[in-house]
N, C-alpha and C positions, 0 to 999 in steps of 0.2 A: 092297366099298369098297376093299379092298386091291388088287384087280385094276384098279380105276379109277386108283388112285394109281400103280400100276406103268405103266399106259398113259400117264399124263400125264408120267411121268419119262422114258420112252424113246419119243419120237414117231417111230416108223419108218413107212414107207409102208404096211406090212402092218397095223399097229395103227390107222393113220388110216382105212384102207379098212374095217376091221372096225367101227370107231367110227361111220363114216358109215353103214354098213349098219344098225347098231343104231338110229340116229336115224330112218331112213326106213322101217324095217320096221314100226314102231308106227303104228297107224291114227290119223290126226289127227281132230279133231272135225269138220272140214269134210268129209273123206272119209266118215266115219261117218254124218254127216247126209245126205249125198247118196245113200248106199246105202239108208238106212232111212227116208227121208222119205215120208210118206203124204199125198197130195193130197186136197183136198176133193172131194166129189161134184159133178158139174156142176149148175149152177143152172138150174132149169126156165125162169126168166124170160128169161135171156140166150139170144139166138138164137131166141126164140119168135115173133118178128115175121115174119109172112109178108106180103110186099107184096101188097096187093089189086090187082086188075086195073082197077078203076074209080077215077079220081082223086077223085071225090066221096066214095066210101066211105073212101079213104085220108085225106081231110081230116076226115071225121066221126070215124074211129078216132083220128086224131092229136088232134083236139079233145077226144075222150073221155079220152085219155091225159093231156092237159094238165089237164083238170078233175079227174081222179083224183089227179094229182100235187098240184094246188093244194089239194084237199081233205085230202090226207095232210099237206102242209106246214101248213095251217091247224090241223089237229088236233094236230100236233106242237107248234106254237106255243102252242095253247090248253093242252095238257098241261104245257108248260114254264112258262107263266104261272101255272097252278094250283099247280104244284110250288114255284115261287118264292114265291107268296103263302103257301103252307103253311109254307115254311121261314122266311119273314119273320114270320109269326104265332108260330111256335115260338120264334124268336129273341127276339121281343118278350116272350113269356111267360117265357122264361128270364131275360131282362134284368129284367123286373118282379119275378120271384122273387128274383133277386140283390139288387135294390134293397130289397125288403122285408126280406130277411135282414140287409142292412147297416143298415137303419133300426132293426130290432129290436136288433141288436148294439150300435148307437150308443145306443139308449134304455137298454139294460141297463148299458152302460158309464157313461152319465151318471147313472143311478140309483145305481150303486155308488159313483161319485165323490161324489154328493150325500150318500149315507149316511156315507161316510168323512169328509166335511166336517162333518156333524152330530156325529159321534163326536168328532172333533178339537175342535170348538167346545165340546161338553159337557165334555170333559177340560180344556180351557183355562179354562172358566168355573169348574169345580170347583177347579182349581189356584188361580185368582185368588181365589175365596172362601176357600180355605184360607190363602192368603198374607194376605188382609185380616184374617181372624180372628186369625192369628198376630201381625200388626202391632197389631191392637187389644189383644190380650193383653199384648204387650210394652209398649204405651203405658200401659195400665191398671196394669201392674206398676210402671212408672217413676213413675206418679202416686202409687201406694201407697208406693213407696220414698221419694219426696220428702216425702209426708205424714209417714211414720215419722221421717225425718231431721229434719223441722221440729218434730215433737213431741218428739223426743229433744233437740234444741237448746233447745226451750222448757223441757223438764224440767231440763236442766243449768243454764240461766239462772235458772230459778225457784228453784233451791237457793241462789242467791246473793241472792235477794230479802231485802229488809229488812222486819222487822216494823214495824207502825205506831207502836209505842211508841218505837222507835229512829229512826224516820224523821225526826222533828222535830230530834232531836239531830244527825243526819247533815246535814240541810239547814243548820242553824246552823253546823256545822263547815265546811261547804263555803263558806258566805258569809263567814265570818270568816277562814278559812285559804285564801285564794285563791292559786293558783299561776300565776305568769305564763307565758305561752306563749312 
């Protein structure tokens, strides 16, 4: 690293040549690939055609090649269609499984919601019953208190009541001694 810094600080022709030689001496990927590339073995099918001497035989062999090619293409298409059908069936099965899982999850969520609603409704009803009971107790207590007050008032007033023997005297006094309003 220090040598590279030294080279960069003093760019003389000698250092530039040595730097250039360093960059070209390392084998590049391209050179390495060209030296070590291994080619495939020759295909038996290529260059296997030997032209027949008779034109009818040539036409027959060419027709046979076309038929073989058509059969291979037909088989490849058939295989492709079968593979696509299998993939479509698998995708439909996966989609159905997903939909079923979603349906079950929704049903469970709905059941949980309904259960929570029922619990809240029961709590609300219990609270309302407790409030009504408390209200009823308060009202009955107020009625009791009013009765007690009325009885107390009656007891006080009854202490001022006049005996029957003095009642006639009081009536006569009231008639004789009237006070103007």
